[in-house]
Rosetta silent file (secondary structure, phi, psi, omega in degrees, C-alpha in Angstrom):
SEQUENCE: XXXXXXXXXXXXXXXXXXXXXXXXXXXXXXXXXXXXXXXXXXXXXXXXXXXXXXXXXXXXXXXXXXXXXXXXXXXXXXXXXXXXXXXXXXXXXXXXXXXXXXXXXXXXXXXXXXXXXXXXXXXXXXXXXXXXXXXXXXXXXXXXXXXXXXXXXXXXXXXXXXXXXXXXXXXXXXXXXXXXXXXXXXXXXXXXXXXXXXXXXXXXXXXXXXXXXXXXXXXXXXXXXXXXXXXXXXXXXXXXXXXXXXXXXXXXXXXXXXXXXXXXXXX
SCORE:     score description
SCORE:     0.000 S_00000001
   1 L     0.000  127.241  178.385  100.628  152.772 -100.357 S_00000001
   2 L   -68.484  137.652 -179.519   96.933  153.611 -100.099 S_00000001
   3 L   -90.032  118.607 -178.147   95.621  155.606 -103.062 S_00000001
   4 L   -65.642  142.900  173.742   93.778  158.727 -101.860 S_00000001
   5 L  -116.632    7.936  175.321   90.231  159.277 -103.073 S_00000001
   6 L  -134.251 -168.773  172.401   89.913  162.679 -101.390 S_00000001
   7 L    71.638 -152.374 -173.681   92.204  165.627 -100.780 S_00000001
   8 L   -70.107  -12.467  173.242   94.567  167.182 -103.281 S_00000001
   9 H   -62.806  -20.815  175.962   94.246  164.172 -105.558 S_00000001
  10 H   -61.898  -42.405  177.287   90.958  165.793 -106.573 S_00000001
  11 H   -72.590  -39.586 -179.547   92.864  168.606 -108.254 S_00000001
  12 H   -61.672  -48.931 -179.655   95.532  166.252 -109.607 S_00000001
  13 H   -64.105  -38.890  177.657   93.011  163.924 -111.238 S_00000001
  14 H   -61.108  -43.194  177.437   91.082  166.874 -112.629 S_00000001
  15 H   -59.664  -47.950 -177.119   94.242  168.236 -114.208 S_00000001
  16 H   -66.510  -39.906  178.580   95.141  164.875 -115.745 S_00000001
  17 H   -66.167  -40.812 -174.805   91.605  164.266 -117.016 S_00000001
  18 H   -80.813  -24.837 -171.279   91.307  167.743 -118.524 S_00000001
  19 H   -54.193  -44.767 -178.810   94.773  168.118 -120.030 S_00000001
  20 L   -64.460  -15.145 -175.276   94.123  166.306 -123.365 S_00000001
  21 L  -104.234    0.604  178.593   91.128  168.579 -123.978 S_00000001
  22 L   -62.850  134.866  177.818   92.787  171.948 -123.341 S_00000001
  23 L    70.429    6.950 -177.527   92.364  174.300 -126.312 S_00000001
  24 L  -103.769  -10.355  177.156   90.162  171.778 -128.156 S_00000001
  25 L    51.664   48.247 -179.928   86.747  173.144 -127.128 S_00000001
  26 L   -84.422   76.443  179.838   85.269  169.663 -126.810 S_00000001
  27 L   -80.580  137.627  170.493   81.813  170.688 -125.618 S_00000001
  28 L  -156.727  123.625 -178.558   79.229  168.027 -125.026 S_00000001
  29 L   -63.460  -28.101 -178.199   76.101  168.334 -122.929 S_00000001
  30 L   -87.899   -1.063  179.160   76.189  164.603 -122.271 S_00000001
  31 L    55.420   30.939 -173.216   79.807  164.727 -121.058 S_00000001
  32 L   -96.658   75.453  176.361   80.411  161.705 -123.265 S_00000001
  33 L  -129.747  151.401 -177.700   84.120  161.917 -124.023 S_00000001
  34 L   -73.420  148.912  175.223   86.819  159.301 -123.387 S_00000001
  35 L   -88.095  127.454 -178.504   89.187  159.630 -120.441 S_00000001
  36 L  -123.195   90.658 -172.383   92.823  159.841 -121.533 S_00000001
  37 L   -93.305   89.618 -170.456   94.957  159.656 -118.401 S_00000001
  38 L  -122.560  -24.369 -175.711   98.445  160.225 -119.775 S_00000001
  39 L  -165.038  166.597  174.954  100.221  163.126 -118.038 S_00000001
  40 L  -116.020  164.793 -176.000   99.988  165.970 -115.531 S_00000001
  41 L  -125.459 -161.581 -179.316  100.610  169.669 -116.058 S_00000001
  42 H   -62.531  -27.378  177.475  101.532  172.828 -114.169 S_00000001
  43 H   -57.755  -47.931  179.368   98.284  172.594 -112.198 S_00000001
  44 H   -68.479  -45.479 -177.575   99.522  169.427 -110.496 S_00000001
  45 H   -57.001  -45.780 -175.740  103.125  170.581 -110.147 S_00000001
  46 H   -81.208  -26.594  170.750  102.163  173.797 -108.381 S_00000001
  47 H   -60.988  -44.897  178.890   99.420  172.146 -106.316 S_00000001
  48 H   -67.354  -38.690  178.812  102.088  169.820 -104.936 S_00000001
  49 H   -59.387  -43.244  179.591  104.508  172.732 -104.444 S_00000001
  50 H   -70.946  -39.576  176.659  101.973  174.549 -102.272 S_00000001
  51 H   -59.296  -44.084  178.399  101.067  171.377 -100.388 S_00000001
  52 H   -59.750  -42.820  177.933  104.763  170.818  -99.640 S_00000001
  53 H   -58.757  -42.354 -177.432  105.012  174.390  -98.377 S_00000001
  54 H   -66.636  -20.109  179.011  102.078  173.867  -96.012 S_00000001
  55 L   -82.092   -7.195 -178.267  103.867  170.915  -94.402 S_00000001
  56 L  -126.805 -136.865 -177.875  106.723  173.185  -93.326 S_00000001
  57 L   -78.726  116.820 -172.844  107.357  176.841  -92.589 S_00000001
  58 L   -89.447   59.929  178.298  104.401  178.815  -93.899 S_00000001
  59 L  -108.023  158.767  177.962  106.256  181.985  -94.816 S_00000001
  60 H   -62.484  -39.192 -179.897  106.144  183.956  -98.036 S_00000001
  61 H   -62.210  -43.664 -179.658  109.875  183.431  -98.522 S_00000001
  62 H   -68.426  -36.208  177.857  109.550  179.647  -98.232 S_00000001
  63 H   -63.911  -43.819  177.829  106.575  179.591 -100.594 S_00000001
  64 H   -58.111  -44.003  178.764  108.544  181.518 -103.192 S_00000001
  65 H   -60.026  -43.951 -178.913  111.387  178.992 -102.846 S_00000001
  66 H   -65.129  -45.072  179.600  108.999  176.074 -103.303 S_00000001
  67 H   -60.730  -41.993  178.778  107.304  177.539 -106.373 S_00000001
  68 H   -66.627  -44.992 -177.558  110.688  178.216 -107.967 S_00000001
  69 H   -60.108  -48.941 -177.416  112.091  174.806 -107.062 S_00000001
  70 H   -70.164  -37.100  179.990  109.183  172.822 -108.474 S_00000001
  71 H   -66.840  -44.879 -179.756  108.827  175.002 -111.561 S_00000001
  72 H   -67.474  -33.584  177.376  112.510  174.799 -112.449 S_00000001
  73 H   -59.872  -35.939 -177.086  112.506  171.053 -111.843 S_00000001
  74 L  -112.986   28.143 -178.077  109.855  170.654 -114.552 S_00000001
  75 L   -60.840  -23.530 -177.936  110.900  173.556 -116.780 S_00000001
  76 L   -74.160  -17.703 -177.721  111.248  171.071 -119.669 S_00000001
  77 L   -76.605  137.788 -177.789  107.513  170.289 -119.696 S_00000001
  78 L   -85.801   63.205 -175.403  105.532  172.195 -122.309 S_00000001
  79 L  -130.423   -2.638 -169.919  102.860  173.268 -119.848 S_00000001
  80 L   -93.024  139.380  169.274  103.882  176.717 -118.655 S_00000001
  81 L   -67.502  147.889 -174.671  102.281  180.039 -119.488 S_00000001
  82 H   -61.367  -40.269 -178.772  104.814  182.437 -120.986 S_00000001
  83 H   -67.352  -44.327  179.018  104.447  185.019 -118.247 S_00000001
  84 H   -66.603  -40.122  178.685  104.779  182.552 -115.394 S_00000001
  85 H   -61.780  -40.118  177.247  107.739  180.847 -117.086 S_00000001
  86 H   -61.334  -35.589  178.620  109.452  184.209 -117.429 S_00000001
  87 H   -64.200  -50.029 -177.298  108.917  184.700 -113.686 S_00000001
  88 H   -74.661  -28.148  175.590  110.550  181.461 -112.628 S_00000001
  89 H   -68.092  -24.583  178.024  113.304  181.750 -115.214 S_00000001
  90 L   -83.232    0.412 -175.888  114.095  185.149 -113.650 S_00000001
  91 L    76.114   22.328  177.816  114.507  183.509 -110.263 S_00000001
  92 L    81.535   17.525 -178.163  111.275  185.077 -109.061 S_00000001
  93 L   -96.527  -14.553 -177.355  112.425  188.662 -109.620 S_00000001
  94 L   -67.284  133.089  179.084  110.064  189.572 -112.462 S_00000001
  95 L   -71.169  122.701 -178.729  107.355  192.045 -111.442 S_00000001
  96 L  -114.537   26.265  177.521  103.954  190.351 -111.756 S_00000001
  97 E   -61.771  131.356  176.746  101.811  193.245 -110.586 S_00000001
  98 L    89.650   -3.913 -179.849   98.403  193.247 -112.248 S_00000001
  99 L   -73.803  124.147 -171.576   98.508  189.620 -113.454 S_00000001
 100 L  -120.134   18.198 -174.672   94.964  188.280 -113.115 S_00000001
 101 E   -79.209  168.341 -169.445   95.170  184.827 -114.718 S_00000001
 102 H   -77.557   -0.125  176.983   93.862  181.589 -113.238 S_00000001
 103 H   -59.839  -26.599  178.433   97.259  180.176 -112.271 S_00000001
 104 H   -71.803  -28.503 -175.118   96.727  181.632 -108.817 S_00000001
 105 L   -94.292  -26.340 -173.054   93.484  179.685 -108.327 S_00000001
 106 L   -70.441  -17.682 -166.802   94.349  176.347 -109.936 S_00000001
 107 L  -112.492    7.409 -168.175   96.954  175.425 -107.302 S_00000001
 108 L  -101.455    8.457 -177.796   95.322  176.230 -103.940 S_00000001
 109 H   -51.485  -43.702 -176.978   93.343  173.073 -103.133 S_00000001
 110 H   -60.740  -30.586 -178.565   95.784  172.124 -100.374 S_00000001
 111 H   -64.225  -28.955  176.321   95.241  175.466  -98.636 S_00000001
 112 H   -65.026  -15.355  177.862   91.639  174.456  -98.002 S_00000001
 113 H  -101.033   -2.284 -170.023   93.022  171.717  -95.759 S_00000001
 114 L   -76.739  -23.272 -175.475   95.528  173.938  -93.963 S_00000001
 115 L  -160.439  151.811  172.045   93.237  175.261  -91.239 S_00000001
 116 L   -87.406   -2.517  177.188   89.719  175.051  -89.827 S_00000001
 117 L   -93.035  112.236 -175.427   89.799  178.842  -89.540 S_00000001
 118 H   -61.950  -36.860  179.506   88.329  180.248  -92.755 S_00000001
 119 H   -64.458  -37.434  177.750   90.045  183.600  -92.298 S_00000001
 120 H   -67.802  -39.595  176.844   93.426  181.874  -92.028 S_00000001
 121 H   -60.080  -44.552 -179.506   92.694  179.860  -95.168 S_00000001
 122 H   -68.807  -33.777  176.402   91.890  183.029  -97.082 S_00000001
 123 H   -63.095  -46.674  179.708   95.029  184.744  -95.733 S_00000001
 124 H   -64.587  -39.051 -179.824   97.203  181.877  -96.970 S_00000001
 125 H   -64.327  -43.038  179.545   95.372  181.806 -100.314 S_00000001
 126 H   -65.721  -41.844  176.620   95.918  185.514 -100.879 S_00000001
 127 H   -58.147  -44.627 -177.309   99.598  185.205  -99.951 S_00000001
 128 H   -64.586  -33.078 -178.996   99.992  182.321 -102.385 S_00000001
 129 H   -72.953  -47.849 -167.686   98.389  184.299 -105.195 S_00000001
 130 H   -71.614  -16.281  175.881  100.208  187.591 -104.872 S_00000001
 131 L   -61.286  -39.037 -175.880  103.696  186.102 -105.119 S_00000001
 132 L  -121.758  -15.575 -177.639  103.148  185.375 -108.803 S_00000001
 133 L  -136.590   76.808 -169.960   99.750  186.945 -109.629 S_00000001
 134 E   -86.128   77.092  177.178   99.687  190.254 -107.801 S_00000001
 135 L  -149.507  155.773  177.060   96.165  191.484 -108.487 S_00000001
 136 H   -62.932  -36.577 -178.551   92.887  191.664 -106.615 S_00000001
 137 H   -63.328  -45.679 -179.706   91.280  189.461 -109.271 S_00000001
 138 H   -67.548  -41.401  177.933   93.793  186.649 -108.854 S_00000001
 139 H   -62.406  -39.786  178.178   93.683  186.875 -105.063 S_00000001
 140 H   -60.839  -44.767  179.724   89.883  186.747 -105.214 S_00000001
 141 H   -64.277  -43.096  179.452   89.977  183.588 -107.325 S_00000001
 142 H   -63.641  -42.976 -179.998   92.478  181.855 -105.060 S_00000001
 143 H   -66.066  -37.177 -179.798   90.480  182.709 -101.951 S_00000001
 144 H   -62.378  -46.296 -178.297   87.248  181.501 -103.548 S_00000001
 145 H   -67.126  -47.046 -178.910   88.660  178.072 -104.388 S_00000001
 146 H   -62.815  -39.983  179.052   90.438  177.589 -101.068 S_00000001
 147 H   -65.803  -40.729  178.904   87.363  178.694  -99.133 S_00000001
 148 H   -62.085  -42.996  178.025   85.105  176.333 -101.094 S_00000001
 149 H   -62.610  -47.098 -177.426   87.422  173.408 -100.350 S_00000001
 150 H   -61.498  -45.018 -178.209   87.654  174.298  -96.668 S_00000001
 151 H   -70.103  -37.892  179.741   83.909  174.671  -96.240 S_00000001
 152 H   -63.771  -47.020 -177.779   83.092  171.555  -98.258 S_00000001
 153 H   -66.955  -22.599  178.897   85.396  169.305  -96.255 S_00000001
 154 L   -89.128    2.789  171.292   83.893  170.701  -93.036 S_00000001
 155 L    91.665   11.943  175.842   80.445  169.632  -94.157 S_00000001
 156 L   -68.453  149.336  179.470   78.826  172.908  -95.180 S_00000001
 157 L   -72.860  160.181  176.465   76.022  172.563  -97.706 S_00000001
 158 H   -60.500  -37.370  179.253   76.465  173.631 -101.310 S_00000001
 159 H   -63.151  -42.037  179.329   73.924  176.383 -100.749 S_00000001
 160 H   -66.100  -41.173  179.478   75.890  177.756  -97.816 S_00000001
 161 H   -66.206  -44.585  178.585   79.159  177.603  -99.744 S_00000001
 162 H   -56.994  -46.959 -179.190   77.589  179.240 -102.788 S_00000001
 163 H   -63.542  -42.989 -179.680   76.236  182.078 -100.665 S_00000001
 164 H   -63.441  -45.799 -178.196   79.549  182.568  -98.852 S_00000001
 165 H   -66.831  -39.496  177.593   81.610  182.654 -102.049 S_00000001
 166 H   -62.358  -41.513  178.590   79.196  185.054 -103.734 S_00000001
 167 H   -66.840  -40.857 -177.559   79.413  187.380 -100.727 S_00000001
 168 H   -67.152  -38.912 -168.134   83.185  187.049 -100.556 S_00000001
 169 H  -115.476  -22.721 -171.570   83.876  187.609 -104.251 S_00000001
 170 L    83.229    3.534  176.889   80.846  189.076 -105.990 S_00000001
 171 L   -63.680  147.990  171.484   80.761  186.050 -108.342 S_00000001
 172 L   -97.927  103.455 -177.802   77.388  185.051 -109.784 S_00000001
 173 L  -103.254   13.763  179.408   77.158  181.335 -109.030 S_00000001
 174 L   -94.697   -2.585  178.826   73.446  181.000 -109.793 S_00000001
 175 L   -70.312  157.001  179.675   73.950  180.636 -113.540 S_00000001
 176 L  -100.703  142.344  178.557   73.298  177.293 -115.240 S_00000001
 177 H   -57.350  -38.780 -177.532   75.957  175.404 -117.186 S_00000001
 178 H   -62.986  -27.817  178.464   73.526  174.886 -120.042 S_00000001
 179 H   -84.304  -29.756 -177.989   73.238  178.667 -120.386 S_00000001
 180 H   -79.653  -43.375 -167.984   76.979  179.318 -120.075 S_00000001
 181 H   -56.034  -44.759 -173.311   78.341  176.550 -122.295 S_00000001
 182 L   -58.396  -33.131 -176.140   77.124  177.623 -125.770 S_00000001
 183 L  -110.675    7.898 -178.575   78.993  180.938 -125.712 S_00000001
 184 L   -82.670  151.505  178.029   81.872  180.024 -123.434 S_00000001
 185 L  -148.332  179.844 -176.820   85.425  179.838 -124.762 S_00000001
 186 L   -59.103  122.540  179.816   88.987  179.520 -123.532 S_00000001
 187 L  -133.880  136.960  175.654   89.550  181.988 -120.688 S_00000001
 188 L  -112.347   -9.117  178.250   92.525  182.415 -118.385 S_00000001
 189 E   -73.586  136.872 -176.960   91.310  185.377 -116.326 S_00000001
 190 H   -54.876  -46.229 -175.692   90.193  184.346 -112.847 S_00000001
 191 H   -66.913  -13.881  179.893   86.916  186.250 -112.986 S_00000001
 192 H  -112.609    9.470 -177.243   85.984  184.455 -116.221 S_00000001
 193 L  -134.067  -45.223 -176.889   87.137  180.977 -115.236 S_00000001
 194 H   -64.531  -47.293  179.313   86.923  180.406 -111.477 S_00000001
 195 H   -58.537  -41.901  179.909   83.162  181.095 -111.101 S_00000001
 196 H   -64.426  -36.670  178.289   82.392  178.748 -113.987 S_00000001
 197 H   -66.514  -41.328  178.025   84.596  176.049 -112.453 S_00000001
 198 H   -65.564  -39.431  176.712   82.812  176.343 -109.113 S_00000001
 199 H   -59.799  -38.015  178.504   79.464  176.152 -110.896 S_00000001
 200 H   -60.670  -33.050  174.785   80.611  172.882 -112.500 S_00000001
 201 H   -76.454  -45.582 -178.149   81.008  171.485 -108.991 S_00000001
 202 H   -56.771  -36.155 -175.589   77.796  173.004 -107.646 S_00000001
 203 L  -101.097   42.749  176.973   75.799  171.400 -110.471 S_00000001
 204 L  -139.235  160.587  179.740   77.198  167.899 -110.041 S_00000001
 205 L  -116.699  -15.808 -178.891   76.485  164.911 -107.837 S_00000001
 206 L  -135.275  165.207  177.617   79.701  162.905 -108.250 S_00000001
 207 H   -60.707  -49.070 -176.262   83.402  163.584 -108.669 S_00000001
 208 H   -62.758  -37.577  179.306   83.461  162.363 -112.253 S_00000001
 209 H   -65.824  -37.526  179.758   80.465  164.484 -113.173 S_00000001
 210 H   -61.164  -45.944 -177.715   82.149  167.586 -111.709 S_00000001
 211 H   -75.591  -33.550  175.140   85.281  167.200 -113.824 S_00000001
 212 H   -65.979  -38.188  174.123   83.347  166.179 -116.924 S_00000001
 213 H   -55.951  -46.514 -177.079   81.218  169.280 -116.461 S_00000001
 214 H   -63.257  -44.511  179.565   84.389  171.374 -116.369 S_00000001
 215 H   -65.605  -36.513 -175.709   85.872  169.808 -119.491 S_00000001
 216 H   -68.210  -12.263 -179.892   82.565  170.102 -121.327 S_00000001
 217 L   -70.577  -19.858  178.246   82.662  173.893 -121.008 S_00000001
 218 L    77.795   23.357 -179.361   85.218  174.016 -123.812 S_00000001
 219 L  -109.137 -137.068  179.343   87.579  176.344 -121.942 S_00000001
 220 L   -78.757   80.953 -161.444   90.841  175.906 -120.062 S_00000001
 221 H   -60.140  -45.079 -176.575   89.957  172.280 -119.483 S_00000001
 222 H   -68.287  -40.564  179.997   92.750  171.071 -117.203 S_00000001
 223 H   -68.966  -43.972  179.706   92.624  174.100 -114.931 S_00000001
 224 H   -64.744  -38.103  178.446   88.834  174.167 -114.716 S_00000001
 225 H   -71.770  -32.764  176.120   88.743  170.433 -114.004 S_00000001
 226 H   -65.268  -41.561  179.192   91.494  170.803 -111.381 S_00000001
 227 H   -67.539  -52.883 -179.493   89.461  173.492 -109.611 S_00000001
 228 H   -61.813  -41.436 -179.503   86.130  171.669 -109.837 S_00000001
 229 H   -68.111  -36.502  178.189   87.770  168.352 -108.999 S_00000001
 230 H   -63.879  -40.314  177.564   89.641  169.771 -106.035 S_00000001
 231 H   -70.390  -41.869 -177.748   86.420  171.061 -104.502 S_00000001
 232 H   -60.079  -45.176 -176.619   84.520  167.876 -105.375 S_00000001
 233 H   -68.626  -16.547  175.957   87.024  165.560 -103.696 S_00000001
 234 L   -88.406   -5.791 -176.285   86.746  167.614 -100.512 S_00000001
 235 L   -92.064  120.155  177.845   82.961  167.156 -100.512 S_00000001
 236 L   -53.016  130.678 -179.047   81.664  164.219  -98.433 S_00000001
 237 L    89.992   -2.647  179.171   80.083  161.674 -100.764 S_00000001
 238 L  -119.768   37.586 -179.266   81.942  162.914 -103.860 S_00000001
 239 L   -63.268  156.628  179.562   85.129  160.900 -103.459 S_00000001
 240 L   -72.421  129.201  175.317   87.256  160.092 -106.517 S_00000001
 241 L   -60.012  141.390 -177.067   86.439  156.666 -107.975 S_00000001
 242 H   -61.076  -28.823 -179.566   89.378  154.303 -107.513 S_00000001
 243 H   -71.085  -14.931  172.460   89.428  153.587 -111.252 S_00000001
 244 H   -97.681  -43.997 -175.046   90.333  157.265 -111.747 S_00000001
 245 H   -64.216  -42.516 -174.938   92.466  157.886 -108.684 S_00000001
 246 H   -65.070  -51.030 -179.989   94.793  154.925 -109.119 S_00000001
 247 H   -65.302  -31.556  176.147   95.992  155.517 -112.716 S_00000001
 248 H   -68.807  -44.061  178.258   96.421  159.234 -112.018 S_00000001
 249 H   -58.505  -39.432 -177.817   98.349  158.497 -108.836 S_00000001
 250 H   -67.416  -19.345  178.675  100.602  156.113 -110.751 S_00000001
 251 L   -78.762  -13.572 -172.510  101.619  158.941 -113.110 S_00000001
 252 L   -85.889  146.589  170.224  103.107  160.965 -110.239 S_00000001
 253 L   -60.390  158.175 -175.019  106.746  160.956 -109.088 S_00000001
 254 H   -59.019  -40.975 -178.391  107.271  159.220 -105.755 S_00000001
 255 H   -67.547  -31.909  174.474  107.731  162.442 -103.789 S_00000001
 256 H   -64.488  -42.937  179.590  104.451  163.767 -105.223 S_00000001
 257 H   -60.252  -40.934 -179.302  102.739  160.561 -104.111 S_00000001
 258 H   -65.114  -39.268  178.249  104.090  160.953 -100.588 S_00000001
 259 H   -69.361  -41.591 -178.775  102.763  164.502 -100.337 S_00000001
 260 H   -64.278  -26.971 -179.307   99.382  163.535 -101.798 S_00000001
 261 L   -93.935    0.839  178.360   98.973  160.801  -99.180 S_00000001
 262 L   -60.056  135.939 -176.785   99.895  163.027  -96.243 S_00000001
 263 H   -57.359  -26.782 -179.267   97.080  162.910  -93.660 S_00000001
 264 H   -58.618  -33.361 -171.286   96.772  166.715  -93.672 S_00000001
 265 H  -102.540   17.723 -179.372   95.334  166.653  -97.187 S_00000001
 266 L  -133.040  141.711 -176.691   92.900  163.776  -96.815 S_00000001
 267 L   -66.323    0.000    0.000   89.501  163.628  -95.140 S_00000001
């Protein structure tokens, strides 16, 4: 089986690279920290759940079923936020109105591959967010990430993508990482995490630099690296190095591997 170096593996590898550094605030301007590729988290599980959904019937009901199925399958993993876990333990009946956390944005990389129509991509991203994170903030974050992936894979320049996302969301993507990093801390709200993750991609030249940038912020490392990595791997010339993609791929269950290698999600 060929190991993908583009597509949703960008988010998967980012999650795996960032996971050991979550909550540890390991900031370093030189991005000089060891890679510890040992496990995946909810970012990967739900990225795959959404990718699986996109390969079939793209209805809200089917998406809800997929999110519940994958979450319950891995309920034993100590990776779930308390609110989201309460939702899937309730069978998806818990009211999540007003939830604005980054779980809606961390899992949408595959949606950027779902259509060449940007409006359709944003429609799917908003649908995916509001099932579990029913707020304008969460929907905004999901649409921003999915749109960045879609535009990057279609060859738009970083400047064009930056301008589009700023217009779409009101995010300020002109800030510099060096100015953000000293006072940044762990954040789960989309408006305080997604823009910074996109900036980590904008201010990078390679896939590894994008995810190291994200981890170096000292925030929600796996989620920020999954977002930055998902956009990076969709960017021509920023493919995942095989020495990163292969060990991360090997950590995945076989059905995850089959979804990750589906032609829909690879350039």
